[in-house]
Structures are given as C-alpha cells and as structure tokens.
VEXDREN-2710 file (C-alpha; in Angstrom, 1 decimal):
% VEXDREN-2710
k/r/px/py/pz
1/MET/123.2/94.5/101.4
2/ALA/120.7/95.1/98.7
3/ALA/121.9/94.5/95.1
4/ALA/121.4/97.5/92.8
5/MET/119.0/95.4/90.7
6/GLU/116.7/95.0/93.6
7/LEU/116.1/98.7/93.7
8/SER/112.9/98.9/91.8
9/ALA/109.6/100.6/92.6
10/HIS/108.0/97.2/92.9
11/TYR/110.6/95.9/95.3
12/LEU/110.4/99.0/97.6
13/ARG/106.6/98.8/97.5
14/GLU/106.5/95.2/98.6
15/LYS/109.0/95.8/101.4
16/LEU/107.2/98.9/102.7
17/GLN/103.9/97.1/102.6
18/ARG/105.1/94.1/104.4
19/ASP/107.3/95.7/107.0
20/LEU/105.1/98.6/107.9
21/GLU/101.8/96.6/107.5
22/ALA/100.7/99.4/105.2
23/GLU/97.3/99.4/103.7
24/HIS/98.3/101.5/100.8
25/VAL/101.8/102.1/99.3
26/GLU/102.7/104.1/96.1
27/VAL/106.2/104.1/94.9
28/GLU/107.3/106.2/91.9
29/ASP/110.7/106.0/90.3
30/THR/111.4/109.7/89.7
31/THR/114.8/109.1/88.1
32/PRO/114.8/110.8/84.6
33/ASN/116.0/107.6/82.9
34/ARG/114.2/105.2/85.4
35/CYS/117.6/103.9/86.6
36/ALA/116.1/103.5/90.1
37/THR/118.1/106.0/92.1
38/SER/115.3/108.5/92.9
39/PHE/111.9/107.6/94.4
40/ARG/108.8/109.3/95.7
41/VAL/106.8/107.2/98.1
42/LEU/103.4/107.4/99.8
43/VAL/102.8/105.0/102.7
44/VAL/99.5/104.7/104.6
45/SER/99.8/102.6/107.8
46/THR/98.1/102.3/111.2
47/LYS/101.7/102.2/112.5
48/PHE/101.8/106.0/112.0
49/GLU/98.9/106.6/114.4
50/GLY/99.8/109.1/117.1
51/LYS/103.4/109.6/115.7
52/PRO/104.8/112.9/114.6
53/LEU/106.2/113.2/111.1
54/LEU/109.8/112.7/112.1
55/GLN/109.0/109.3/113.8
56/ARG/107.0/108.2/110.8
57/HIS/109.8/109.0/108.5
58/ARG/112.2/107.2/110.8
59/LEU/110.1/104.1/110.5
60/VAL/110.2/104.3/106.7
61/ASN/114.0/104.9/106.8
62/GLU/114.6/102.0/109.2
63/CYS/112.5/99.7/106.9
64/LEU/114.7/100.7/103.9
65/SER/118.0/101.1/105.8
66/GLU/119.8/98.7/103.4
67/GLU/118.4/100.4/100.3
68/LEU/118.7/104.1/101.1
69/PRO/122.5/104.3/100.7
70/HIS/121.9/103.4/97.1
71/ILE/119.2/105.9/96.6
72/HIS/120.1/109.5/95.7
73/ALA/116.8/111.2/96.2
74/PHE/114.0/109.9/98.4
75/GLU/110.8/111.8/99.0
76/GLN/108.2/110.4/101.4
77/LYS/104.7/111.1/102.4
78/THR/103.4/109.2/105.4
79/LEU/99.7/109.1/106.3
80/THR/97.4/107.3/108.7
81/PRO/94.4/105.6/107.2
82/GLY/92.2/108.4/108.5
83/GLN/94.4/111.1/106.9
84/TRP/94.4/109.1/103.7
85/ALA/90.6/108.8/103.6
86/ARG/90.3/112.5/104.1
87/GLU/92.8/113.2/101.3
88/GLN/90.9/110.9/99.0
89/SER/87.6/112.7/99.6
90/LYS/89.0/116.1/98.6
END
C-alpha cells in the first residue's frame, strides 16, 4: 500500500506517465494546504484511442488503485494525442 508521503503530484505524474505510456501528464495538488489529498490530473495517452470516457477513467483508476483510497478528491481529464493537439491549437 502506498505510504501517505508518496502521495505527491510528482509521484502521481511519474506513475501515470510510466503505466499509461502517456505522452503528457499534468497533476495539480488542489488541496487548500497542499497536503496531497485532492488532485486534478490531465493524461494524454495513445492507450485512450477508441475508448469511451468511462474506460479511459477506469485505466487511470486502475493505475492508481493503491493511491486512490488515500485521495479525497480526484478530478481527471483523459485525452488522446489528437484531442490534445486540437485543444492546444484553440
């Protein structure tokens, strides 16, 4: 089980990037006092190609299955590289 001290934006970013072979990951600690219990993440991965939102979120949740019980609020946005490129050009 993940130790509470491991729950950092950096730790989550590394794990998501590695496990989901993501080409872009943003993790923001949204806890008011930065005590690492609320996070907002953006993950861009080819693993999301052709998958509906629910399946994409399930992949993220499975990746962080040890950490999520310790996180009180978790907001995620999952995009394919194509969707991310379109969003960047807005």
